[in-house]
MINUDO-85453 format. One line per field, with one value per atom (N, C-alpha, C): residue number from 1; residue in three letters; atom name; x, y, z. Coordinates in Angstrom, 3 decimals, decimal comma, always signed. Example, Ala and Ser with C-alpha at 12.3 -4.5 7.8 and 13.67 -1.06 7.14 Angstrom:
% MINUDO-85453
pos <- [1	1	1	2	2	2]
code <- [ala	ala	ala	ser	ser	ser]
site <- [N	CA	C	N	CA	C]
xx <- [+13,190	+12,300	+13,200	+12,850	+13,670	+12,900]
yy <- [-5,690	-4,500	-3,300	-2,250	-1,060	+0,030]
zz <- [+7,800	+7,800	+7,800	+7,080	+7,140	+7,870]
END
This chain:
% MINUDO-85453
pos <- [1	1	1	2	2	2	3	3	3	4	4	4	5	5	5	6	6	6	7	7	7	8	8	8	9	9	9	10	10	10	11	11	11	12	12	12	13	13	13	14	14	14	15	15	15	16	16	16	17	17	17	18	18	18	19	19	19	20	20	20	21	21	21	22	22	22	23	23	23	24	24	24	25	25	25	26	26	26	27	27	27	28	28	28	29	29	29	30	30	30	31	31	31	32	32	32	33	33	33	34	34	34	35	35	35	36	36	36	37	37	37	38	38	38	39	39	39	40	40	40	41	41	41	42	42	42	43	43	43	44	44	44	45	45	45	46	46	46	47	47	47	48	48	48	49	49	49	50	50	50	51	51	51	52	52	52	53	53	53	54	54	54	55	55	55	56	56	56	57	57	57	58	58	58	59	59	59	60	60	60	61	61	61	62	62	62	63	63	63	64	64	64	65	65	65	66	66	66	67	67	67	68	68	68	69	69	69	70	70	70	71	71	71	72	72	72	73	73	73	74	74	74	75	75	75	76	76	76	77	77	77	78	78	78	79	79	79	80	80	80	81	81	81	82	82	82]
code <- [met	met	met	leu	leu	leu	glu	glu	glu	ala	ala	ala	gly	gly	gly	cys	cys	cys	thr	thr	thr	arg	arg	arg	lys	lys	lys	asp	asp	asp	ile	ile	ile	cys	cys	cys	ile	ile	ile	thr	thr	thr	ile	ile	ile	gly	gly	gly	lys	lys	lys	asp	asp	asp	lys	lys	lys	ser	ser	ser	val	val	val	leu	leu	leu	ser	ser	ser	arg	arg	arg	glu	glu	glu	leu	leu	leu	gln	gln	gln	arg	arg	arg	asn	asn	asn	ser	ser	ser	his	his	his	lys	lys	lys	arg	arg	arg	gly	gly	gly	tyr	tyr	tyr	ser	ser	ser	pro	pro	pro	arg	arg	arg	leu	leu	leu	ala	ala	ala	gln	gln	gln	glu	glu	glu	glu	glu	glu	ala	ala	ala	glu	glu	glu	glu	glu	glu	arg	arg	arg	lys	lys	lys	arg	arg	arg	phe	phe	phe	ala	ala	ala	asn	asn	asn	leu	leu	leu	thr	thr	thr	val	val	val	thr	thr	thr	glu	glu	glu	arg	arg	arg	lys	lys	lys	thr	thr	thr	gly	gly	gly	phe	phe	phe	leu	leu	leu	leu	leu	leu	ile	ile	ile	lys	lys	lys	lys	lys	lys	leu	leu	leu	pro	pro	pro	lys	lys	lys	gly	gly	gly	lys	lys	lys	asn	asn	asn	ala	ala	ala	lys	lys	lys	asp	asp	asp	leu	leu	leu	ala	ala	ala	met	met	met	glu	glu	glu	leu	leu	leu	phe	phe	phe]
site <- [N	CA	C	N	CA	C	N	CA	C	N	CA	C	N	CA	C	N	CA	C	N	CA	C	N	CA	C	N	CA	C	N	CA	C	N	CA	C	N	CA	C	N	CA	C	N	CA	C	N	CA	C	N	CA	C	N	CA	C	N	CA	C	N	CA	C	N	CA	C	N	CA	C	N	CA	C	N	CA	C	N	CA	C	N	CA	C	N	CA	C	N	CA	C	N	CA	C	N	CA	C	N	CA	C	N	CA	C	N	CA	C	N	CA	C	N	CA	C	N	CA	C	N	CA	C	N	CA	C	N	CA	C	N	CA	C	N	CA	C	N	CA	C	N	CA	C	N	CA	C	N	CA	C	N	CA	C	N	CA	C	N	CA	C	N	CA	C	N	CA	C	N	CA	C	N	CA	C	N	CA	C	N	CA	C	N	CA	C	N	CA	C	N	CA	C	N	CA	C	N	CA	C	N	CA	C	N	CA	C	N	CA	C	N	CA	C	N	CA	C	N	CA	C	N	CA	C	N	CA	C	N	CA	C	N	CA	C	N	CA	C	N	CA	C	N	CA	C	N	CA	C	N	CA	C	N	CA	C	N	CA	C	N	CA	C	N	CA	C	N	CA	C	N	CA	C	N	CA	C	N	CA	C	N	CA	C]
xx <- [-160,492	-159,755	-159,738	-160,843	-160,872	-159,805	-159,677	-158,673	-157,254	-157,072	-155,754	-155,434	-156,411	-156,177	-156,592	-157,276	-157,756	-158,898	-158,977	-160,081	-161,329	-162,467	-163,721	-163,725	-163,150	-163,087	-162,260	-161,112	-160,272	-160,998	-161,723	-162,471	-163,523	-164,245	-165,289	-164,708	-163,559	-162,913	-162,499	-161,940	-161,474	-162,612	-163,737	-164,841	-165,812	-165,622	-166,457	-167,876	-168,049	-169,379	-169,379	-170,556	-170,706	-170,490	-170,084	-169,819	-171,073	-172,241	-173,477	-173,706	-173,285	-173,427	-172,558	-171,332	-170,431	-170,941	-171,399	-171,927	-173,127	-174,025	-175,203	-174,797	-173,829	-173,343	-172,737	-171,917	-171,285	-172,302	-173,254	-174,278	-175,178	-175,566	-176,478	-175,814	-174,529	-173,880	-172,759	-172,645	-171,634	-172,212	-171,360	-171,769	-170,884	-171,033	-170,254	-168,755	-168,310	-166,874	-166,487	-167,394	-167,108	-167,752	-167,213	-167,759	-167,135	-167,969	-167,494	-168,099	-167,269	-167,800	-168,566	-168,100	-168,770	-170,166	-170,270	-171,577	-172,480	-171,895	-172,679	-173,287	-172,516	-173,020	-174,129	-173,941	-174,961	-176,265	-176,160	-177,368	-178,032	-177,235	-177,800	-178,584	-178,034	-178,735	-180,015	-179,975	-181,163	-182,240	-181,830	-182,796	-183,395	-182,559	-183,034	-184,056	-183,829	-184,773	-186,159	-186,241	-187,525	-188,026	-187,396	-187,755	-189,167	-189,663	-190,974	-192,103	-191,824	-192,862	-193,728	-194,966	-195,845	-195,459	-196,029	-195,740	-196,122	-197,267	-197,718	-196,764	-196,340	-195,401	-194,071	-193,649	-192,394	-192,522	-193,655	-193,829	-194,039	-194,710	-194,997	-194,066	-193,984	-193,199	-191,721	-191,182	-189,757	-189,399	-190,191	-189,916	-190,103	-191,099	-191,322	-190,153	-189,678	-188,568	-187,312	-187,051	-185,868	-185,897	-187,059	-187,176	-187,581	-187,728	-188,151	-187,070	-187,478	-186,519	-186,171	-185,003	-184,593	-185,558	-185,872	-186,758	-188,228	-188,565	-189,960	-190,253	-191,492	-191,936	-192,650	-192,220	-192,782	-194,263	-194,643	-196,043	-196,958	-196,537	-197,345	-197,481	-196,386	-196,426	-197,326	-197,254	-198,097	-199,584	-199,899	-201,284	-201,783	-200,914	-201,296	-201,605	-200,828	-200,979	-202,179	-202,541	-203,633	-204,790]
yy <- [-130,932	-130,063	-128,636	-128,255	-126,922	-126,799	-127,848	-127,837	-127,777	-128,309	-128,301	-126,945	-126,037	-124,685	-124,462	-125,420	-125,250	-124,228	-123,487	-122,543	-123,298	-122,682	-123,318	-123,531	-122,585	-122,703	-123,927	-124,122	-125,289	-126,593	-126,602	-127,796	-128,122	-127,108	-127,316	-127,865	-127,351	-127,845	-129,300	-129,619	-130,978	-131,992	-131,642	-132,594	-132,497	-131,501	-131,367	-130,917	-130,093	-129,583	-128,064	-127,492	-126,045	-125,495	-124,227	-123,622	-123,545	-123,487	-123,443	-124,760	-125,869	-127,186	-127,241	-126,764	-126,754	-125,823	-124,651	-123,699	-124,281	-124,936	-125,544	-126,664	-127,475	-128,564	-128,015	-127,004	-126,430	-125,750	-125,066	-124,386	-125,397	-126,438	-127,426	-128,266	-128,545	-129,514	-128,966	-127,665	-127,106	-126,998	-127,216	-127,183	-126,203	-126,168	-125,245	-125,369	-126,592	-126,828	-126,825	-126,459	-126,442	-127,612	-127,941	-128,997	-130,341	-131,343	-132,700	-133,640	-134,236	-135,158	-136,328	-136,831	-137,959	-137,558	-136,411	-135,944	-135,604	-135,030	-134,689	-135,946	-137,025	-138,285	-138,853	-138,821	-139,336	-138,556	-137,239	-136,417	-136,627	-136,821	-137,093	-138,405	-139,413	-140,695	-140,546	-139,743	-139,488	-138,783	-137,758	-137,050	-137,984	-138,853	-139,778	-140,756	-141,215	-142,147	-141,547	-140,247	-139,596	-138,796	-138,953	-138,176	-138,463	-139,674	-140,041	-139,905	-139,347	-139,182	-137,969	-138,011	-136,866	-135,809	-134,633	-133,550	-133,967	-134,602	-135,055	-136,085	-137,028	-138,048	-137,420	-136,419	-135,757	-135,044	-134,359	-133,584	-134,478	-135,582	-136,448	-137,638	-138,387	-139,612	-139,386	-138,343	-138,084	-137,843	-137,025	-136,737	-137,977	-138,771	-139,992	-140,958	-141,121	-142,040	-141,552	-140,263	-139,715	-139,939	-139,881	-139,957	-141,335	-142,286	-143,625	-144,329	-144,956	-145,801	-147,004	-147,549	-148,707	-149,863	-150,554	-151,701	-151,357	-150,068	-149,665	-149,521	-149,738	-149,642	-148,307	-147,512	-146,182	-146,243	-147,234	-147,328	-147,623	-148,533	-148,847	-147,630	-146,916	-145,716	-144,653	-144,486	-143,506	-143,866	-145,145	-145,573	-145,283	-145,423	-145,107	-143,622	-142,789	-141,344	-140,812	-141,466	-140,954	-141,824]
zz <- [-71,919	-72,807	-72,266	-71,621	-71,017	-69,942	-69,131	-68,067	-68,621	-69,823	-70,456	-71,069	-71,044	-71,551	-72,990	-73,583	-74,957	-74,974	-76,051	-76,187	-76,625	-76,442	-76,867	-78,380	-79,107	-80,563	-80,959	-80,298	-80,588	-80,270	-79,160	-78,777	-79,834	-80,290	-81,307	-82,605	-83,000	-84,220	-84,020	-82,867	-82,580	-82,569	-81,916	-81,817	-82,990	-83,833	-85,027	-84,745	-83,733	-83,375	-83,414	-83,584	-83,589	-82,181	-82,103	-80,792	-79,928	-80,545	-79,765	-79,024	-79,618	-78,988	-77,727	-77,847	-76,699	-75,608	-75,992	-75,005	-74,258	-74,995	-74,389	-73,424	-73,822	-72,976	-71,684	-71,798	-70,614	-69,706	-70,296	-69,503	-68,800	-69,482	-68,930	-67,840	-67,976	-67,105	-66,233	-66,108	-65,213	-63,814	-62,830	-61,433	-60,685	-59,387	-58,564	-58,809	-59,009	-59,216	-60,688	-61,564	-62,995	-63,711	-64,860	-65,706	-65,349	-65,204	-64,921	-65,960	-66,829	-67,836	-67,218	-66,095	-65,444	-64,980	-64,311	-63,851	-65,033	-66,078	-67,269	-67,876	-67,931	-68,487	-67,612	-66,301	-65,388	-65,542	-65,632	-65,772	-67,126	-68,169	-69,494	-69,482	-68,824	-68,727	-67,912	-66,867	-66,046	-66,870	-67,631	-68,480	-69,521	-70,077	-71,098	-70,531	-69,311	-68,668	-68,544	-68,320	-68,087	-69,284	-70,437	-71,617	-72,111	-71,949	-72,479	-71,468	-70,318	-69,311	-69,620	-69,180	-69,331	-68,304	-68,440	-67,493	-66,077	-65,938	-64,611	-64,038	-64,867	-64,397	-63,980	-64,730	-64,373	-63,039	-62,845	-61,614	-60,398	-60,588	-59,440	-59,377	-60,447	-60,463	-60,234	-60,819	-60,677	-59,214	-58,551	-57,149	-56,287	-56,597	-55,828	-55,983	-57,194	-57,434	-56,729	-56,771	-56,126	-54,621	-54,008	-52,561	-52,051	-52,970	-52,575	-51,754	-50,657	-49,939	-50,808	-50,634	-51,428	-51,204	-52,292	-52,210	-52,387	-52,472	-52,658	-54,142	-54,523	-55,896	-56,090	-57,071	-57,312	-57,683	-58,492	-58,919	-57,732	-56,856	-55,677	-54,766	-54,600	-53,752	-54,370	-55,680	-56,356	-56,200	-56,280	-56,135	-54,721	-53,740	-52,359	-52,191	-52,902	-52,771	-53,517	-54,633	-55,453	-55,257]
END
């Protein structure tokens, strides 16, 4: 809707959300090329997957999973490291 030239106020009225919700969404999910709904959805799913992790798991496990070669198990790798 932004690309179509709609104002943020019009978008909020259309989707039935407060302007703060839209601002937060755009701020959280905008990239160098602007806002991408597809990328925003992928990142939301990624955040949701790790929502229940502890701080330690987020700091260690998240990085391990991101850098894991295909076919490797994160738990086994973590046990090797610790």
